[in-house]
C-alpha positions, 0 to 999 in steps of 0.5 A: 434356681438360676435366679438364686445363683445370680443373686448369690453371685451378685451378693458375693461381689458386693460383699467383696467390694465392701470388704476391699473398700473397708480394708483400704480405709483401715490401712489409710487410717493406720497410715495416718496414725503412724504419720501422726506419731512420726510428726509429733513435735519434739521438745527442744531444750533451751540454748545458752542458759549460761555462756560457760561452764563457769560463772565466776567462782561456781560451775553452771548447769551447762554441758557442751555437746559431745566431743567438746574439749575445754581449757580453763585458766582461773586467776585470783590476785591478792586482796585490795586492802593493802592499797598502793603498796602491792597495787591493790593486790595485783602484785600480791601472792596470787592463786591460779588454776589450769583445768581441762574437760571433755564431753565424752558423751551427750550430757556427760563431762569429765575433767581435771585441773591443777591449782597453785594453792596447796599444790592440789590436783582435782578430778571432776564429773558433770552430768546434765540430768534434765534440760529446760525445754523451749515450750512444754517439758521441764521448766528448769535445767538440773545438773550434778557436779562433783570433784575429788581433790588431792593435796600433793604437798610434802608428806610432813603435812599429813599423818596418812595419805587419806588426809590429803583428800577432799570431796565436793558435790552439788546439784545445780538448778537453773532457769533461763527466764528470757533471752537476757536473764538466767538464774541458778541455785545450787545446794552443795556439800564439801567433805575434808578427811583432814580438818584443823584441830588443837591439842587439849590439856589431856594431849588429845586432838580436838577438831575446830571444824566439822568434816562436812560443810553444807552451803548454797550458791545463787548466781545470775546472768543479765545480757547487755549485748549478744556478747556481753553480760553482767554476772553475779554470784553469792555463796552462803555457808550453812554449817556452823563450826566450833571456830573458823566459820567461813564468810559468805562469798559475794562477787560481781563481774563482766562477761565477754564471749565469742563462739569459742572463748569466754572471758570474765573479770570480776571482784569477789572475796574468795580466792581459793578457786576450788569450791570446797576450799572456798566454802569451807575456809574463806576468811575474807570478809566482804563487809570489811572490803576484803575483796580480790580481783579475779578473772576466768578464761575458757577456750573450746575446741570441737572434735 
Protein backbone atom coordinates (compact mmCIF):
# COMPACT_ATOMS: atom_id res chain seq x y z
CA UNK A 1 0.00 0.00 0.00
CA UNK A 2 2.92 2.27 0.81
CA UNK A 3 4.52 1.50 -2.55
CA UNK A 4 1.26 2.30 -4.31
CA UNK A 5 1.13 5.66 -2.53
CA UNK A 6 4.69 6.45 -3.57
CA UNK A 7 3.94 5.52 -7.18
CA UNK A 8 0.79 7.65 -7.18
CA UNK A 9 2.69 10.62 -5.68
CA UNK A 10 5.54 10.36 -8.21
CA UNK A 11 3.05 10.02 -11.07
CA UNK A 12 1.19 13.11 -9.85
CA UNK A 13 4.42 15.11 -9.64
CA UNK A 14 5.42 14.01 -13.16
CA UNK A 15 1.99 14.94 -14.55
CA UNK A 16 2.21 18.35 -12.87
CA UNK A 17 5.68 18.96 -14.35
CA UNK A 18 4.51 17.95 -17.82
CA UNK A 19 1.40 20.16 -17.53
CA UNK A 20 3.43 23.19 -16.47
CA UNK A 21 5.92 22.58 -19.27
CA UNK A 22 3.13 22.29 -21.85
CA UNK A 23 1.40 25.40 -20.52
CA UNK A 24 4.62 27.42 -20.75
CA UNK A 25 5.16 26.21 -24.34
CA UNK A 26 1.57 27.15 -25.25
CA UNK A 27 2.00 30.62 -23.72
CA UNK A 28 5.27 31.03 -25.63
CA UNK A 29 3.57 30.02 -28.89
CA UNK A 30 0.72 32.48 -28.26
CA UNK A 31 3.21 35.25 -27.50
CA UNK A 32 5.11 34.42 -30.66
CA UNK A 33 1.88 34.53 -32.69
CA UNK A 34 0.94 37.88 -31.16
CA UNK A 35 4.43 39.19 -31.87
CA UNK A 36 4.18 37.96 -35.45
CA UNK A 37 0.88 39.80 -35.93
CA UNK A 38 2.31 42.97 -34.45
CA UNK A 39 5.39 42.89 -36.69
CA UNK A 40 3.45 42.26 -39.91
CA UNK A 41 4.79 44.79 -42.47
CA UNK A 42 2.59 47.80 -43.21
CA UNK A 43 1.90 48.57 -46.88
CA UNK A 44 3.30 52.04 -47.51
CA UNK A 45 1.78 54.41 -50.10
CA UNK A 46 4.07 55.78 -52.82
CA UNK A 47 5.16 59.38 -52.43
CA UNK A 48 4.89 62.24 -54.93
CA UNK A 49 3.00 60.65 -57.80
CA UNK A 50 2.65 64.31 -58.76
CA UNK A 51 4.14 67.38 -57.07
CA UNK A 52 0.97 69.46 -56.95
CA UNK A 53 -2.83 69.47 -56.87
CA UNK A 54 -2.59 70.58 -60.50
CA UNK A 55 -1.02 69.46 -63.73
CA UNK A 56 -1.67 72.42 -66.02
CA UNK A 57 -5.47 72.53 -66.54
CA UNK A 58 -6.49 69.53 -64.43
CA UNK A 59 -6.47 68.26 -60.87
CA UNK A 60 -4.23 65.33 -59.89
CA UNK A 61 -4.86 62.43 -57.49
CA UNK A 62 -2.71 64.11 -54.84
CA UNK A 63 -4.20 65.03 -51.46
CA UNK A 64 -1.69 66.46 -48.98
CA UNK A 65 -1.47 65.41 -45.34
CA UNK A 66 -3.99 66.62 -42.77
CA UNK A 67 -3.58 70.27 -41.83
CA UNK A 68 -2.18 71.43 -45.19
CA UNK A 69 -3.43 74.79 -46.45
CA UNK A 70 -2.88 75.70 -50.11
CA UNK A 71 -3.20 78.86 -52.18
CA UNK A 72 -3.43 78.66 -55.98
CA UNK A 73 -2.86 81.42 -58.52
CA UNK A 74 -3.78 80.40 -62.06
CA UNK A 75 -3.30 82.79 -64.97
CA UNK A 76 -4.13 82.44 -68.67
CA UNK A 77 -3.11 85.08 -71.21
CA UNK A 78 -4.84 85.61 -74.59
CA UNK A 79 -4.23 83.52 -77.71
CA UNK A 80 -0.97 84.05 -79.58
CA UNK A 81 -2.70 84.52 -82.99
CA UNK A 82 -2.48 88.31 -83.10
CA UNK A 83 1.27 88.18 -82.93
CA UNK A 84 3.18 91.30 -82.02
CA UNK A 85 0.09 93.57 -81.88
CA UNK A 86 -0.73 92.30 -78.37
CA UNK A 87 2.69 90.68 -77.88
CA UNK A 88 1.45 87.17 -78.58
CA UNK A 89 -1.44 87.40 -76.16
CA UNK A 90 0.50 88.67 -73.15
CA UNK A 91 -1.31 92.03 -73.34
CA UNK A 92 -4.64 90.57 -74.48
CA UNK A 93 -7.56 90.13 -72.05
CA UNK A 94 -6.57 87.42 -69.58
CA UNK A 95 -8.31 85.01 -67.22
CA UNK A 96 -7.29 84.54 -63.58
CA UNK A 97 -8.35 82.27 -60.73
CA UNK A 98 -7.32 82.56 -57.09
CA UNK A 99 -8.15 79.51 -55.00
CA UNK A 100 -7.67 78.12 -51.50
CA UNK A 101 -7.94 74.60 -50.13
CA UNK A 102 -7.46 72.86 -46.79
CA UNK A 103 -7.03 69.18 -45.90
CA UNK A 104 -9.44 68.85 -42.96
CA UNK A 105 -8.64 65.17 -42.37
CA UNK A 106 -6.42 62.58 -43.99
CA UNK A 107 -7.51 62.03 -47.60
CA UNK A 108 -10.20 64.76 -47.58
CA UNK A 109 -9.64 68.25 -48.98
CA UNK A 110 -12.13 71.13 -49.25
CA UNK A 111 -11.59 74.33 -51.19
CA UNK A 112 -12.99 77.48 -52.79
CA UNK A 113 -11.96 79.87 -55.53
CA UNK A 114 -12.83 82.97 -57.54
CA UNK A 115 -12.41 83.24 -61.33
CA UNK A 116 -12.39 86.41 -63.44
CA UNK A 117 -14.36 84.85 -66.32
CA UNK A 118 -18.11 85.31 -65.68
CA UNK A 119 -17.22 86.33 -62.09
CA UNK A 120 -17.53 82.72 -60.96
CA UNK A 121 -17.15 81.35 -57.44
CA UNK A 122 -16.42 77.65 -56.95
CA UNK A 123 -16.57 75.24 -54.01
CA UNK A 124 -14.55 72.02 -54.30
CA UNK A 125 -14.21 68.64 -52.64
CA UNK A 126 -11.48 66.09 -53.17
CA UNK A 127 -11.17 62.63 -51.60
CA UNK A 128 -8.35 60.10 -52.01
CA UNK A 129 -10.19 56.77 -52.24
CA UNK A 130 -7.20 54.47 -52.87
CA UNK A 131 -3.46 55.12 -52.69
CA UNK A 132 -0.88 53.22 -54.72
CA UNK A 133 1.41 51.10 -52.52
CA UNK A 134 5.18 50.76 -52.76
CA UNK A 135 4.91 46.96 -52.92
CA UNK A 136 1.79 44.86 -52.66
CA UNK A 137 -1.62 46.43 -52.27
CA UNK A 138 -3.14 48.69 -54.92
CA UNK A 139 -1.11 49.31 -58.12
CA UNK A 140 -2.87 52.66 -58.70
CA UNK A 141 -4.17 55.69 -56.83
CA UNK A 142 -7.84 56.66 -57.21
CA UNK A 143 -9.22 60.06 -56.19
CA UNK A 144 -12.58 61.78 -56.63
CA UNK A 145 -12.83 65.50 -57.39
CA UNK A 146 -15.97 67.60 -57.72
CA UNK A 147 -17.06 71.21 -57.68
CA UNK A 148 -20.11 73.47 -57.75
CA UNK A 149 -19.76 76.82 -59.53
CA UNK A 150 -21.98 79.91 -59.30
CA UNK A 151 -21.93 82.56 -62.02
CA UNK A 152 -22.39 85.87 -60.17
CA UNK A 153 -22.92 88.22 -63.11
CA UNK A 154 -25.92 90.56 -63.14
CA UNK A 155 -29.39 89.01 -62.83
CA UNK A 156 -30.24 90.20 -66.35
CA UNK A 157 -28.10 87.35 -67.69
CA UNK A 158 -30.39 84.69 -66.17
CA UNK A 159 -34.04 83.70 -65.95
CA UNK A 160 -33.81 81.96 -62.57
CA UNK A 161 -31.14 81.64 -59.87
CA UNK A 162 -30.47 77.99 -60.74
CA UNK A 163 -29.37 79.09 -64.22
CA UNK A 164 -26.23 80.41 -62.55
CA UNK A 165 -25.08 76.98 -61.33
CA UNK A 166 -22.87 74.33 -62.96
CA UNK A 167 -21.27 71.14 -61.63
CA UNK A 168 -18.21 69.02 -62.34
CA UNK A 169 -17.26 65.50 -61.20
CA UNK A 170 -14.33 63.30 -62.15
CA UNK A 171 -12.65 60.09 -61.06
CA UNK A 172 -8.86 60.26 -61.35
CA UNK A 173 -6.79 57.08 -61.72
CA UNK A 174 -3.00 57.46 -61.58
CA UNK A 175 0.13 55.37 -61.35
CA UNK A 176 3.69 56.28 -60.53
CA UNK A 177 5.56 54.09 -63.03
CA UNK A 178 9.01 54.79 -61.60
CA UNK A 179 10.89 57.56 -59.83
CA UNK A 180 10.74 59.77 -62.94
CA UNK A 181 7.48 59.00 -64.71
CA UNK A 182 3.82 59.25 -63.58
CA UNK A 183 0.58 59.06 -65.59
CA UNK A 184 -3.11 59.71 -64.92
CA UNK A 185 -6.44 59.29 -66.71
CA UNK A 186 -9.69 60.90 -65.57
CA UNK A 187 -13.19 60.45 -66.98
CA UNK A 188 -15.46 63.35 -66.08
CA UNK A 189 -18.95 64.77 -66.42
CA UNK A 190 -19.85 68.47 -66.53
CA UNK A 191 -23.39 69.70 -66.04
CA UNK A 192 -24.83 73.18 -66.72
CA UNK A 193 -28.32 74.18 -65.63
CA UNK A 194 -28.29 76.91 -68.29
CA UNK A 195 -27.09 76.18 -71.84
CA UNK A 196 -27.01 78.16 -75.10
CA UNK A 197 -30.22 78.16 -77.14
CA UNK A 198 -32.09 79.90 -79.92
CA UNK A 199 -35.69 80.89 -80.62
CA UNK A 200 -37.24 78.89 -83.47
CA UNK A 201 -39.90 80.07 -85.93
CA UNK A 202 -42.60 79.05 -83.46
CA UNK A 203 -41.13 81.27 -80.74
CA UNK A 204 -39.88 78.32 -78.71
CA UNK A 205 -36.37 78.10 -77.25
CA UNK A 206 -34.34 75.24 -78.70
CA UNK A 207 -31.04 74.14 -77.09
CA UNK A 208 -27.84 74.09 -79.13
CA UNK A 209 -25.97 71.96 -76.56
CA UNK A 210 -26.66 69.18 -74.09
CA UNK A 211 -26.82 70.06 -70.39
CA UNK A 212 -24.40 67.23 -69.56
CA UNK A 213 -21.01 66.82 -71.19
CA UNK A 214 -18.73 63.78 -70.83
CA UNK A 215 -14.98 64.02 -71.39
CA UNK A 216 -11.76 62.20 -70.55
CA UNK A 217 -8.40 63.67 -69.60
CA UNK A 218 -4.91 62.16 -69.73
CA UNK A 219 -1.76 63.64 -68.26
CA UNK A 220 1.80 62.79 -67.42
CA UNK A 221 4.90 64.01 -65.61
CA UNK A 222 8.53 63.19 -66.43
CA UNK A 223 11.16 64.37 -63.96
CA UNK A 224 14.29 65.92 -65.48
CA UNK A 225 15.86 66.69 -62.09
CA UNK A 226 14.59 66.33 -58.49
CA UNK A 227 13.07 69.83 -58.78
CA UNK A 228 12.12 70.11 -62.46
CA UNK A 229 9.80 68.10 -64.71
CA UNK A 230 8.10 68.10 -68.08
CA UNK A 231 4.30 67.97 -67.75
CA UNK A 232 1.66 67.35 -70.41
CA UNK A 233 -2.14 67.25 -70.51
CA UNK A 234 -4.82 66.28 -73.02
CA UNK A 235 -8.62 66.69 -72.70
CA UNK A 236 -10.87 64.88 -75.16
CA UNK A 237 -14.58 65.79 -75.37
CA UNK A 238 -16.87 62.79 -75.90
CA UNK A 239 -20.40 64.24 -75.95
CA UNK A 240 -21.64 65.41 -79.36
CA UNK A 241 -23.79 68.57 -79.26
CA UNK A 242 -26.16 70.02 -81.86
CA UNK A 243 -23.72 72.88 -82.50
CA UNK A 244 -20.73 74.49 -80.75
CA UNK A 245 -18.89 71.22 -80.18
CA UNK A 246 -15.80 71.99 -78.07
CA UNK A 247 -12.26 71.38 -79.29
CA UNK A 248 -9.83 69.10 -77.47
CA UNK A 249 -7.35 70.79 -75.18
CA UNK A 250 -3.67 69.94 -75.45
CA UNK A 251 -1.00 71.54 -73.27
CA UNK A 252 2.70 71.09 -72.57
CA UNK A 253 4.78 72.77 -69.93
CA UNK A 254 7.62 72.88 -67.44
CA UNK A 255 7.19 72.40 -63.69
CA UNK A 256 9.57 73.65 -61.00
CA UNK A 257 9.15 72.75 -57.32
CA UNK A 258 10.45 73.51 -53.86
CA UNK A 259 9.32 72.05 -50.54
CA UNK A 260 6.38 74.49 -50.35
CA UNK A 261 5.98 75.92 -53.87
CA UNK A 262 5.13 74.62 -57.32
CA UNK A 263 5.42 76.74 -60.46
CA UNK A 264 4.18 75.57 -63.88
CA UNK A 265 4.49 77.54 -67.12
CA UNK A 266 2.99 76.11 -70.29
CA UNK A 267 1.30 76.54 -73.66
CA UNK A 268 -2.21 75.16 -74.20
CA UNK A 269 -5.39 75.99 -76.04
CA UNK A 270 -7.95 76.27 -73.21
CA UNK A 271 -8.27 79.48 -71.22
CA UNK A 272 -11.32 79.03 -68.96
CA UNK A 273 -9.43 77.45 -66.00
CA UNK A 274 -12.57 75.93 -64.42
CA UNK A 275 -12.75 72.35 -65.75
CA UNK A 276 -16.42 72.30 -66.79
CA UNK A 277 -15.97 75.50 -68.79
CA UNK A 278 -12.87 74.15 -70.53
CA UNK A 279 -14.56 70.85 -71.35
CA UNK A 280 -17.87 72.33 -72.49
CA UNK A 281 -16.98 75.61 -74.18
CA UNK A 282 -13.38 75.49 -75.43
CA UNK A 283 -13.42 76.89 -78.97
CA UNK A 284 -9.67 77.40 -79.37
CA UNK A 285 -8.42 74.99 -82.05
CA UNK A 286 -4.84 73.84 -81.53
CA UNK A 287 -4.65 72.67 -85.16
CA UNK A 288 -4.94 76.36 -86.12
CA UNK A 289 -2.31 77.47 -83.65
CA UNK A 290 -4.82 79.02 -81.24
CA UNK A 291 -2.63 78.56 -78.17
CA UNK A 292 -2.37 80.59 -74.99
CA UNK A 293 0.48 80.98 -72.49
CA UNK A 294 -0.46 80.13 -68.91
CA UNK A 295 1.04 79.56 -65.51
CA UNK A 296 0.05 78.02 -62.16
CA UNK A 297 1.58 78.90 -58.79
CA UNK A 298 0.79 76.93 -55.62
CA UNK A 299 1.93 77.69 -52.09
CA UNK A 300 1.58 75.27 -49.15
CA UNK A 301 1.44 75.87 -45.39
CA UNK A 302 1.29 73.08 -42.81
CA UNK A 303 -0.59 73.59 -39.54
